[in-house]
Kinemage of the C-alpha trace (Angstrom):
@kinemage 1
@onewidth
@group {chain A} dominant
@subgroup {mainchain}
@vectorlist {calphas} color= white
{ca met a 1} P 17.505 -7.297 -22.781
{ca thr a 2} L 15.407 -4.184 -22.295
{ca gly a 3} L 14.744 -2.222 -25.625
{ca leu a 4} L 16.480 1.008 -26.206
{ca ser a 5} L 14.130 4.209 -25.660
{ca arg a 6} L 13.294 6.455 -28.846
{ca arg a 7} L 15.863 8.905 -27.457
{ca gln a 8} L 18.487 6.215 -27.120
{ca phe a 9} L 17.774 4.691 -30.623
{ca val a 10} L 17.671 7.963 -32.443
{ca gly a 11} L 21.134 8.731 -30.833
{ca leu a 12} L 22.461 5.789 -31.590
{ca ala a 13} L 21.210 5.498 -34.959
{ca gly a 14} L 22.573 9.138 -35.666
{ca ala a 15} L 26.001 8.320 -34.166
{ca thr a 16} L 26.082 5.054 -36.173
{ca ala a 17} L 25.409 6.546 -39.628
{ca val a 18} L 28.156 9.197 -38.879
{ca ala a 19} L 30.585 6.646 -37.885
{ca gly a 20} L 29.331 4.368 -41.203
{ca leu a 21} L 29.703 7.247 -43.455
{ca ala a 22} L 33.121 7.937 -42.171
{ca gly a 23} L 34.079 4.302 -42.853
{ca cys a 24} L 32.363 4.661 -46.653
{ca thr a 25} L 33.820 2.431 -49.078
{ca asp a 26} L 33.988 3.589 -52.472
{ca ala a 27} L 33.749 0.650 -55.091
{ca gly a 28} L 35.042 2.755 -58.027
{ca gly a 29} L 35.831 6.260 -57.051
{ca glu a 30} L 35.468 7.592 -60.675
{ca glu a 31} L 32.779 9.231 -62.210
{ca gly a 32} L 30.443 6.476 -64.008
{ca glu a 33} L 31.234 3.823 -61.567
{ca phe a 34} L 28.894 2.056 -58.626
{ca leu a 35} L 29.513 4.209 -55.390
{ca val a 36} L 28.680 1.947 -52.300
{ca val a 37} L 28.140 3.881 -49.292
{ca thr a 38} L 27.295 2.405 -45.811
{ca glu a 39} L 24.178 4.675 -44.650
{ca asp a 40} L 23.180 3.159 -41.440
{ca leu a 41} L 23.369 0.075 -38.681
{ca ala a 42} L 20.744 -0.095 -35.861
{ca pro a 43} L 19.545 -2.716 -33.470
{ca gly a 44} L 16.510 -5.066 -35.347
{ca glu a 45} L 14.666 -4.413 -32.481
{ca gly a 46} L 12.997 -0.685 -32.871
{ca ser a 47} L 14.433 -0.482 -36.500
{ca arg a 48} L 11.716 0.445 -39.423
{ca tyr a 49} L 12.157 -3.113 -40.677
{ca glu a 50} L 9.557 -5.357 -39.893
{ca gly a 51} L 10.038 -8.826 -38.934
{ca ala a 52} L 13.976 -7.943 -37.128
{ca thr a 53} L 14.100 -8.977 -33.641
{ca glu a 54} L 16.123 -7.663 -30.623
{ca asn a 55} L 18.931 -10.081 -31.861
{ca asp a 56} L 19.239 -8.940 -35.209
{ca ile a 57} L 21.200 -6.241 -36.803
{ca val a 58} L 19.622 -4.129 -39.589
{ca ala a 59} L 22.083 -2.562 -42.399
{ca arg a 60} L 20.910 -0.036 -44.854
{ca ile a 61} L 23.382 0.682 -47.722
{ca gly a 62} L 23.191 2.954 -50.008
{ca ile a 63} L 24.157 2.023 -53.781
{ca glu a 64} L 24.515 4.389 -56.847
{ca asn a 65} L 24.706 3.634 -60.169
{ca gln a 66} L 26.592 6.455 -62.041
{ca arg a 67} L 26.821 5.000 -65.472
{ca asn a 68} L 24.582 5.652 -68.263
{ca glu a 69} L 23.869 2.178 -68.549
{ca arg a 70} L 22.260 -0.819 -66.505
{ca gln a 71} L 24.608 -2.479 -64.387
{ca arg a 72} L 24.804 -6.182 -62.572
{ca ala a 73} L 27.058 -6.677 -59.668
{ca thr a 74} L 27.187 -8.437 -56.454
{ca leu a 75} L 27.259 -6.467 -53.470
{ca glu a 76} L 29.148 -8.389 -50.471
{ca ser a 77} L 28.591 -6.758 -46.841
{ca glu a 78} L 30.786 -8.073 -43.871
{ca leu a 79} L 29.417 -7.108 -40.625
{ca arg a 80} L 31.960 -7.727 -37.909
{ca tyr a 81} L 31.988 -7.649 -33.909
{ca glu a 82} L 35.355 -5.981 -32.636
{ca pro a 83} L 35.182 -6.422 -28.869
{ca pro a 84} L 38.386 -4.453 -27.240
{ca asn a 85} L 39.017 -7.527 -25.431
{ca gly a 86} L 37.825 -10.565 -27.061
{ca glu a 87} L 37.200 -12.472 -30.375
{ca thr a 88} L 36.207 -10.828 -33.673
{ca glu a 89} L 33.181 -12.788 -35.162
{ca thr a 90} L 32.002 -12.166 -38.790
{ca trp a 91} L 29.075 -12.536 -40.788
{ca val a 92} L 29.065 -12.015 -44.908
{ca lys a 93} L 25.927 -11.306 -47.008
{ca thr a 94} L 25.878 -10.825 -50.773
{ca glu a 95} L 23.252 -9.210 -52.533
{ca glu a 96} L 22.908 -9.570 -56.363
{ca leu a 97} L 22.268 -6.001 -57.846
{ca asp a 98} L 20.769 -5.180 -61.286
{ca glu a 99} L 20.177 -1.412 -61.636
{ca gly a 100} L 19.248 0.977 -64.325
{ca arg a 101} L 21.288 3.842 -65.233
{ca gly a 102} L 21.437 6.813 -62.373
{ca val a 103} L 19.741 5.142 -59.936
{ca ser a 104} L 20.389 5.375 -56.066
{ca pro a 105} L 18.456 2.355 -54.461
{ca thr a 106} L 18.872 1.647 -50.542
{ca val a 107} L 19.662 -2.341 -49.735
{ca val a 108} L 18.275 -3.475 -46.559
{ca leu a 109} L 20.226 -6.383 -44.992
{ca val a 110} L 19.170 -8.085 -42.064
{ca phe a 111} L 21.660 -9.877 -39.918
{ca glu a 112} L 19.775 -12.392 -37.782
{ca asp a 113} L 20.875 -13.717 -34.152
{ca val a 114} L 24.186 -11.942 -34.198
{ca tyr a 115} L 23.129 -9.331 -31.533
{ca asp a 116} L 23.983 -11.019 -28.024
{ca glu a 117} L 22.824 -9.580 -24.810
{ca gly a 118} L 25.709 -7.364 -22.843
{ca asn a 119} L 27.657 -6.738 -26.147
{ca asp a 120} L 28.018 -3.048 -27.197
{ca phe a 121} L 26.557 -2.122 -30.172
{ca glu a 122} L 29.527 0.315 -31.187
{ca asp a 123} L 31.498 -2.778 -31.482
{ca tyr a 124} L 29.715 -3.775 -34.756
{ca val a 125} L 31.248 -2.559 -38.189
{ca ile a 126} L 29.887 -3.265 -41.407
{ca asp a 127} L 32.011 -2.927 -44.487
{ca ser a 128} L 30.318 -3.284 -48.213
{ca gln a 129} L 31.863 -3.582 -51.614
{ca ile a 130} L 31.456 -4.419 -54.978
{ca ile a 131} L 32.818 -7.739 -55.671
{ca glu a 132} L 31.527 -8.392 -59.398
{ca glu a 133} L 30.503 -6.144 -61.945
{ca glu a 134} L 29.055 -5.786 -65.338
{ca ser a 135} L 27.321 -3.381 -67.555
{ca gln a 136} L 24.836 -3.569 -70.162
{ca thr a 137} L 24.061 -0.715 -72.626
{ca val a 138} L 20.393 -0.278 -72.200
{ca asn a 139} L 18.167 2.493 -74.176
{ca glu a 140} L 15.842 3.622 -71.141
């Protein structure tokens, strides 16, 4: 597989970010909740994540703690390969979160060995959501 040129990568990353934002997942929807937004999905090779290879896909997921207290939660991210004429493949990763009040961290997940040469990158879709949540009042 030949690598993407910088121009192709930037265009792909931008288009993916827009598509990801269009499919953002709201894990609460009301003020004071965790808000999860899929920000970016990129091929591993050429991504800014050190150690990612051409067969990896890197997901950057924005999290926002809108509450006035620390929150602990489990983020579940599901990457799917949905080719138009083929079988869907699915990979799931979870990440434990322990976030102070009013923070907006970015979680980086590397899905290793999921991108095969010849697959259309646009057929990969990611959905993220909070599956468990616990609040803890903290005087920060």
